[in-house]
N, C-alpha and C positions, 0 to 999 in steps of 0.2 A: 305082756311087756313089749316093747318095741323091737321089732325084727326087721332087718335089711338084709335081704339075700341077692347077692349079685351073680351074674352068669354071663356067658358069652365070650370070655377071654380066650386066648390061644396064641399060636404062632402064625404070623402071616408075612408074606414078603413085602419089602418096601412098595409103596404105590397101591397096596391092597386096601381092603375094607373089613372091618368088624362091627357088629353091632352088640353092645352091651345092654343088659336088662337088670333091673333091680326091683324085686318084689318086696312091698312093705307091709307091714301089719302092726297092730298095737297101738295105733294112733289114728287120728282123723287125716287122712292122707290127702283128702280133696282140699283141705284148708292149709295145707303145708308147703311152704318154699322147700325145694329139694335141690340138691347139689351133687356133682361128681367131682372128687379129687383124685390125684395121683401122686404116687411116690415112686421115684426112680431110685436104684441103689445109691446110697451115699449123699442122697439129696434129701431137702425138707418136702413134707407134703404140700402140694399146691392145688389150688382151686382151678379147676379146668372149665366148668360150665354150671349155670344155675338156672333154674325155672321157677317162676311164680306159681301159687296155688292153682290158678286157672289156666296156666300154660301159654298166657299172652306175652309175657315178657322173658326174654332169655338174655343171659350174658355169658361171655366166653373169655377165656384167657387169649391174650393176643397171640400165643404160640399156635392156637389151634383154630382161631377165628377163620371161616370160609372152609375148613375142612371137616370140622365136627358139628354135630347138631344134637341138641338135647331136645327131647319130647316127654310127654306123658300121657297115659290113659288112666283117667281117674276112676273109670268103671273097673279097671283091673289091678288098681292100686300099684301101678308099675310106671317106672321111669326108664327110659331109653338113652344111650349115647350112640349115635351113628357115626362111626369114625371113618372118613375116606382119605385117601392119599396119604396113608400111614408113612411115617418116616422112623427110622431107628431111634431117634431122640424121644419118640412116644413110647418107647419100652418102659413100662412101669408096673406097678400094682395099682389098679383102679378101684376107687372106693365110693360106694353110694353113702350119702350124708343127709340126715335130718338133723340138725343141730340140737343136742350134742351127742347124738347117736351115730354110730358107724356100723357098715357091713363089714364082712370079713375080708373082702376084696377080691378081685380076680386078675390074674396075671396076664398082661398083654405084652407079647414079645414081638418086635418087628425086626426082621433079620432075613438075608439072603442066605 
């Protein structure tokens, strides 16, 4: 079965950085577009970043463009989300997604 397991979340001060990872299994990872979503308390889940199967094309939400970078390692069945210059409004649970499957999420809290 499809499994998506995120890691790397935590508490970080504003301006800091975190790198999230998502290890995938149960499907042909190298042929799959992959996504990162996030959901803040009281808000709808939103798409943060997406990457095509070969990693050539990426897209970002306007709120994170220039600060976040999505990447993948097809040899390791893993995608990453490098998050720099973090802001309090980036606080959310971050989810790895291969439609229609979801990981369990990892909490990111940006606070001083």
